[in-house]
C-alpha positions, 0 to 999 in steps of 0.5 A: 500500500502506498500514498503520496506524501502530499496526500498524507499531509492533507489528511492530518486532521482526520482520524488517519494520516493515510498510508505513506509506506509499504512493507512488512510493518509487523516485522518492526515489532517482532519479539516485542510485547506489542507483537504478541498482544496487538494487531493494530488500532485506528489511531486516536482521532483528529488533532485538536488545535491547542488554545495555548498554541504549543502542541496539538494532540488528539481529544482526551490527551493532555500535555505538560511543559517540563522545560523550556529553553531560556528558563533558569535551570533548577540547579542554578547552573544557568539557563536551559539550553536550546535545540532539544534533540534526542532523549531517553527515560529511565526508571528511578527510585520511588517511582521517579523518572530520569530524563536525559536530553541532548542539545544539538548546539554548535560553537555559535549557539546563543543558548549553549549548555553551561560549562560545569566543572567536572562535566565539561569536555571542551570549554569552547563547545556549546552542546551537551546534555541536561538531565531532569528528575521527575517525581512519581506524579510527573512533576519536575524535581531537578534539572541540571547539566549532565554533560557540557563542552561537546558539539552537535549532540544529535541522538544516541541510545540507552544501554542495558545498564541504564545509561545514555550514550550521546552522539556528536554529529560532527567531525570537527577537529581541535582548532575549528571554531576555537575548539580545544579538543577533537569532536565526533565522539560518543559520550556516556551519561549516567542519568541518576548521577552525571558526575559518575560518567564525567566528560570522557569520549569513548574514542574506540567507538570511532570519530565520525558524524554520529547519529544514534546507537543501539545495544544488543542486550544479549551480546553487548555489541553496539550498533551506530549510524552515521548521518553524513550529508555529502557523498560518499554518504554515511556507514552503518557500524558495529562496535565490539567492546572488550568488556561487553555488557560490563556496566557503566564505564565498561565501554571505556575499555576499548574494542574494535570498530567495523563497518557493514558491507552488503555484497553487491549493494554499494548504496542502500537507496538502490533497494526499493522492494520491501522485504528484500533480503541480503545474506552474507553481510560482512563487517569490515575493520575500520582502518583508522577509527580516529579519522585524523586525516581522512573521514572513515567513510572515505577510507580504503576498505579494500577492493570490495568497497563498503556500503553507504547510505544517505541520512542514516538516523534512528536506531533501536533494538527489537526482538533479536535484531537491530533496526535503523532508519535512512531518513531520505535519499535524493538522486540529485544529491548523489544517491542511487535512487530517491526515497522518503525513508527506509527502515532496515532490519539486521539479524546478527545471528543470520548475518541478514539485512532486510528492507522492512519499510519504504516511505515513498518515493513520492514523485510529486513532492521533491523536498528534502526531509519530511521523513522519519527521524527519531523512532521509538517503540510504544509499550502499548503497541506500535511505533512513534516516528518523529518527522523531520522536514519542511512545513508543519511538523508531526509525531506519527504513530505507525501500527502493526497493520500498516496504518499511520496516524497523527499523534502530535503537531507542533503549533509553535510558529517561529517564523512569520505569517507569510513564511511560517516555520515549525521546529521538528520533533525529536527524542520521543520516549516513553516512561517506564510504566508506559503511561507518559510519552515524552518528546522534544520540540527542537525550536523553540526548545521545549520538552513535553510530557503527554498523557491520555487514553493510551491503547 
């Protein structure tokens, strides 16, 4: 089933947003509780305009603003930074919830993460993470800096030992923009006690334009996506830790970084048929993981080459496989073919890669973006997808039966009446009990908690 992107956007006020993809959607939930207990729903109805002009939700749902850029941090360390991005939620003691939130700030950011002694990697960098602690009723108890002095913290991923891996989406070396340290690393943040993690880069995991990570909870392998904007596009990596599943700080012990090679497929965008499978996936050692002279994706991986893909972004573990997203591909930018988003599944036990879902392509709308970015499994069944592109920005729900429905719309216009602009959504995550959905608006930086009649 498929429909044009324009058709989907035109129907966001209806009960369903329409179908904007094709593929075996139920495979996305294989091995999860939702696969066993849900066969799909019809969404939650049309989005109701918010009188406060912040967040449009279906009838019966409510939101609470947990944090907003420019407001004072409760810790007294400065102001809440801007450009809210990836986020995760962790269970705390006595029903509390810990949120860790990225800030995708460059050196020129107006509202950077305040530098805090013991938590700052590079004083010239303005990105990092902040952490919120919520009480059992969802009220904010604490808000503080969790990591400072990093750059362009985009997404990341949680670990089986309940820490957050935050990713720098940059390859800037020391000396660029006044930086005193090299950037392009992953950092580990402890949501309950950020000072325990410090501000140490996990250098063995590679230096490149990181986007997201997912950890195999059975073997401890860490999978990483690279969001490279220009040709040659990014790679899909795996990191083999020397101390797999060793708990907080164990990734500092080092390990081996490898990149994925799919036989006969130099560019994933060329694959357009949902369900297409590729066996014999190989993992090739990265020649220089620190990329001091040559970015990893430009390095020599031998006569068989390596597999690239444009806009590799969201990544999560489900069942016995890792899933990752290519947000879009444009032939005009150098990709082998166009699409509005792909979701891939890699089965490490069979060394098999499968194209699960294809969004588009849509030949009558040729805008970059408007594609899946951050993704999150909903505990009640389904997938939540953050849209990233031009025009109005949404969080969409995706059911196992292949239905797309609008879950939220950013009502904050940061532009003008003639040229409106809406910040993208990011960091969608659910509370440990599954009753609250947390999400970030990138601009103006806002963190919401959404509750309602979840099914």
